[in-house]
N, C-alpha and C positions, 0 to 999 in steps of 0.2 A: 696191572694192579695198581690202584690209586691208594695213597697213604698220606698221612700228615707230613707236611714239608714239601709236597709236590707243588710246582708252579704251573699255572695255566696262562699262556700268552705273556709270560714273564711279568704278570701283574697280580694275579690272584694266588695267594699262598694258602693251601689247605692246612687247617689247624686240627680239627677233630671231626670224626664221623658222627653225624646226628641221627641218621636212619638209613633204611634201605627199602627200596620198592621192588616192583617186578622186573624192571629193566635198568635201574640206576641206583647210585649211592648218593646220599646227601651229606655235605660237609659244611661245617662252619669254616669260614675263610676270612682272610684279611685282604682288602683292596690296598695294595701297596702305593697306589697313586693318591687315593683320597683318605687313606688310613681308616676307612669305615669297615665295620664288620658286616659281612654278607653271608648269604647261604647259597651254596653252589650244588647243583644237581649234575652229576657226571654219569654219563652212560657207562654201563658195565663193560669191561673188556670182553671182546668177542662178539658183542651185540652189533658192532658197527658193520658186520658182514651181512646183517639181515636188513634188506631194503625197506621192508614194511616197518620194522622197529625204528629205523632211522627216520622214516617219513613221519611217524607219529611223534617222535621226539622233537624233530625240527618244527613241526606244527605247534607243539606245546610252547616252544620258545616264542614263535611269532604271535600266538594268541595272547600269552601272558604279557607280552610287550605292547600289544596294540589295544587290547580291551581292558579298560581301567574301571575299577569300582572300589569303593572303600572296604568292601567285604570280599575282595579278591586279593591274592598275594601277587604284587606286580613283579614282572621280570625287568631287570635293569640292563641285561646284556646277554647275548647267546652267540655261540660260535663253535669253531673246531680248532683244536690245538694238537698238531701231530696225529691227526686221525681220531682224537678224543672229543666227542661232542659234549658240550656243557651248556648249562643255563645259569645265569647269575640272578638270584632273587633277593628281594629286600629281606633283611634278617629281622625276625620278630622275637625278641628275647622273652622267655617265660612262657612260650606257647607250648601246649600239649594237644594231642589229638583228643577229640571228644570221647573216644573209646575209654580214655583214662577216667573220665567223669562217669560214664555209664557203669563202669566196673564197681563203683562205690555204692550202687543201689539205686532205687528209683529217685528221679530228680523231681523237685516241686513243679507242678504243671505250669504255673505262670512263667517260671524261669525257662522251662523247655520252649514255651511259645516265643518268648523274647529272643532266644538263641536261634530258633528255627526261622524267624522272620529275617534275620541277617543272612542266612543261607539262601532264602528265597529272593532277597534283593540282589544277591550276586548272580543267581540263576536268571533272574529277569534281564539283567544286563547281557548275559551270554545269549539268551534266547532271542533277544532283540537284534543281536548281531548275527543271527542265523546259525548259532553253534549249540550243540547238545554236549553237555559235560561228559556224560557216559560213565562216570565212576564216582557219583556222589555217595560218600560213606562216612562213617564215624572217624576213620583214620585220615580222611582227606578234608576234614573240617578242623582247623586249628583253633584252639580255644585258650583264652587267658582271662584272668580277672584284672580289671583296671581299678583305678581309685574309686572309692565308694562302693566297692563290691559289684560294679557293673561288669557284665560278661561281654567279651568281645570275641566274635567268631569270624573266621575268614576261610573261604573255600579255596583249596589249592589243587594241584596236580591235574593238569589238563591233558595228560598223556593218552587218554582214551577218547578225547573229544572228536566229534565229526560235524561237518556242515550238514544241516538238515534241509531236505527238499521242501518247497521249491526254491528256497533262497539260493542265490548265486554263491558259488564257492568264494569265500573271502580269505581263506587261509593258505591256499596253494597246496593243501595236503589232502589226506584221505577224506572220503565222503561216506564211508561205511563204518559199521560198528567194529570195534577192535576185537580180535580173537580172544583177548584177555577176559572179556565178558564182565568186567567190573569186579566188585567185591562181594564176598559171600554174604547172604542175608540182606543185602542192600541193592540188589540188582533186580529190575523189573522182570516179571515172568515172560513177557514177550521177547526180551533180549535173551533170556536163558533158553528159550525155545527156538532161537535163531529166526525169529520173525522180524518183520520190518518195525522199527521203533521210531519214535519222534521225541519231542521235548517232554512229553508226558511221562516218559520213562524216568526222567530226572525227578519228577514229582512223586513217583512211587518210592524212589530212593529216599526222598525227604520224609515221606510217611514212615518208612522203615526206621529212619533215625529217630523220629519222634517216639515211635513205639518202643525202641530200645531204651531211650532215656526215661520215658514215663514208667515202664514196667520192669526194667533191668532184664528183659528177655528179648530174644531175636524174633523178628517177623519171619518165622520158619514156614516155608511153603511145602516142605517135604520133598519127596521124589515124584516124578511123573507117574510111576507105578503105584505110589503110596502117598497121594497128596494129603496135606494137612490143612485144616481150617484155622485161620488166624482169628483168635478171639478178641473181642473189643477190649481196649485197655480198661474201661470202667468195670468190665466184668471181672477182670483180674484184681484190680485195686479200686474198690468202690469210691474212694475219695477223689478219684480223677473226675473232673466235671464232664458231664455227658456231652456238652458242646465240643470240648476238646477231643474227646474220644471219637465223636462223629467226624471231625475233620480228618483224623488219622485214618479211619476206616474208608473214607471216601478216597483219600490219596492211595490207599492200598487196593482199591477196586480195579476191575478191568479198565483198560485204557479209555474206552468210550464213556465210562462213568466217572472218571477222575475230573479234577478241576481243569478247565481249558487252558489255564496259564498259571505261571508263578504268581502273578499279580492277584488273580482270583483266589488262589489259596491263601495268600497273605491277607487279603481282605477278610476271609472267613476266620482266620486266626485272630485278627484284630477285633473282630466282632465278639469273640468269646472273652476278650480281656476288658471290654467296656463294662464298667460298673453301672447297673441300672440307676437312673436318677430317681430320687424320691418323688412320689406322685404329688402334684401341687395340692395345697390345702383347699378346703371349700371356700367359695366366695364369702365375703363378709355377711351378705344378706342371708345366705343359707346357714351360716354358723349361728347367727342371731336367732333365726327361725327355729333351728334345732334346739337351742337353749330354751327358747320360749315353750316349745312343745314339751320338752322334758319337765319344765316347771309346771305346765298344765296337767300333765299326767300325774305328777307327784301330788298335786292338789286334789285331783279326783281320788287318788288312792287314799289320801288322808281323810276325805269325806266318807268314803266307803268304810274305812276302819272305824270311824266314829259311829256310823250307823250300826256297826256290828259290835257295839261295846259290851254286849252280854258276855262275850268271851274275854274276860279281863286279862288272862295270860297272853292271848294273841294281841290284845291292845297294847300291853306293855312291850311286847316284842317288836311291834310295828312302830309305835310312837316314842317309846322310851320315856313317857311321862305318866304321872299318876292321874286319878280322876279329877282332882281339882284343876289341873291344867287343861283337861279336855272339855272346854266350855263351848257353848253354841256360838259365842262371839267370834270364834275362829272361822266359821263358815263364810260370812260375807267377805272377809279378807281373802280367803281362798278363791272365792268366785271372782274377785277383782283380778287376782293373778291369772286365772283362766282367761278372763276377758282380755287381759294384756297380751297373753299368748296368741289368741286369735287375731288380735289387731296386728301383731308383728308378722304373722304368717300371711295375712291378707295383703299387707303392704309390700311384703317381699315378693309375692307371686304376681301382683298386679300393681304396677307403679301408678296407674290412673286413679286408684281408689285412695281417698284420703281418710285416714282414721285418726280420731282424736286420741291423745295419750291417755293412759289409765289414770284414775284419781291417785293423788299422792297419799302415801301411808301416813303423812303428817296431819291430814284432815281429821275432824272428829269422827268417832265411830258412828254416830247417828247418820252422817252423810254417806258413809260407806255402806250403811245398811240398806240404802235405796237401790242397790244392785239386784239382779234377778237370781241371785244365789238361793238355792232351797234352804229352808230352815229345818235343821234336823235336831230333834230332841233325843239325847242318848237314853237308852234303857237303863233302869236301875242296875247298878253293878252287883255282881254276885259277891257273897262274903269271901273274904280273902282266905284261901285254904291254909290249913295248919302247915307248919314246916314239915317237909318230908312227904306231904300229901301231893296228889296230882296224878295225871294219867301215866300209868306204868309204861305204856307204849312210847310216850314222848321221852321219858327218862331213858328208855332203852335206846332210842334213836340218838340221844345226846351222848350216851356212853359208848356206842359202837364206833370204833375207829374207822375212818374212811380208807378204802383199799388204795394201795400205792400203785399208780399207773406204771406199767412196764414200758420202758423206752428202748428204742433200738440202740442207743448209746450204751445202755447197760448190757444188752446182749453182746454187742461188739467187744466190749471190754472183757467180758467173761470168756469169750472165745479166744481172744488174744492171749489171755493168761494161760491158755492151754498150749501155747506154742511148743514147749518142750515135749509134750505128749504127742503132738502132731508131727514132730521131726521125722520119725520113721515112716510117715505116710507119704513122703515126697522127696525126691532127690533134688528138687529145685530150691531156690532161695525163698520162694513165696508159694503159698497155697491159697486158693480162692474157694471159699465155702459158701454155698447158698443154703440158708436156714429158714425154717418156719417154726415159730413158737406158738403153741396153742395150750391154754390152760396150764402154763408153767413148764410144759414139756417141749423139748426141741427135737425137730426132725431134720435130717440132712437131705437136701434135695439135689444139689449139684456139687461137684468137685472140679474146679477149673473149668466150669461151664458144661461138664459132662455128667450124666447120671452116675450116682456113687456106686451102684452095684454092691460089690463086696469090699469096698474100700475101707481101709483100717480107720479112716477118720469117722466112720459111722459110729463106732463105739465111743470115741471121744465126745462127739456132739450129743449123742443120746444120753450120756451120763450127766449132762448139765441140767440144773434145776433153776427155775426163775419164779418170780412172783406171779401168782395166778391173775389172769386178766380175762375179761369177757371177750375181748377182741383178739384175733390172731395178728401176729406181727411177723413180717418176713423181710428178707434182704440178703445181701452178699457181704461177706467179711473177708478182707484180704489180710493174711497173717504172714509176717516175716518169720521164717523159721531160724532157729539158732544154728550156729556153725557146729 
């Protein structure tokens, strides 16, 4: 029995127990030679009689000492003291298993991706050395926050690792999957089914870790007699980007459909983190042409409104001027603007065509009148209607308020406000509801991705009322239920 105060090789003094695994205890210890604080993993008493357990433990020490990566916990020394096998690891103060973070609820997707990348970097180093970790899990990923809020993650515990075929054995230890079968909810189905597995089993485990961090739920496969379907993260929590959800679901797919390597999965995750660059603006010539075209259209609209001057109310609404301002002298000027527009468009589309610039507005009106603009004489205006007179239908249009468009954000907020009423409808921390709103009335279509049937959430949702809209609106709302 190991306890604080024990000495290993007369050098390492055990100080306090930090944790316990399947075959070993972990202690904080002091290196009496260097005075450094270290972490020591000591094999449990009685396990030394199991040759397979000793083989895996010894292999862990060799792997952790030989394969180095910034995201692996390095071994400093390993040996045997009076029959007690131990491994000395670098001590990382302030670290906790990722399971401590997942227990606090869903983690922000970008943060999950950045932490997952660090795990994949460590796996890539192991896989290139011909080693499958075999037990990638929340508890075997040590996490701590560094300065500036940066997350640091390191993969530890190589006690279930094995050399993968056809790579030559580099460890001198086991080449088959350990009987421990990894950790619950983080072990690939082929390993659980005692089938031959390879490095892609580690990638399934990474997908399970992402799933747990994103949704605060386990990637539960159920039992062979009663298998369960793992629902996409974005179906449970709609705010999770679809690209990230797709990465998780591909990692959790059958082995032949997963990513071929840790590098490929890391590239897919990095692609989801890239913010799309703003589209480049139009070339200068196109911008000028568009401005000219707009000016030309505006001029034509002005001429048409002048020709239709018999409708004084419409003329006021379009031009904002009285009859004295709407003189025929405006027509030649408008024609010059239209000609300038055509000149700019021609020169932009065909650089070989040379077009003279339009006349300056500073020249006399008589010279501007030589353009081809049509001369339009406005019709006599109608008498100004008395105050209060006018088309009753026009007044009705102005007095009728515009309907407020229903947004999905408004629907989502209304459903989330019903969290307390939804609490009896699920034993989980979250519930995912698929809704459709038509003409202000809500219909429940799915609950956690399944048909609602007689689910109690039906009554909560159908009791909601929204602003009426001509168009149907639908989506999925993730609701965190109160404790």
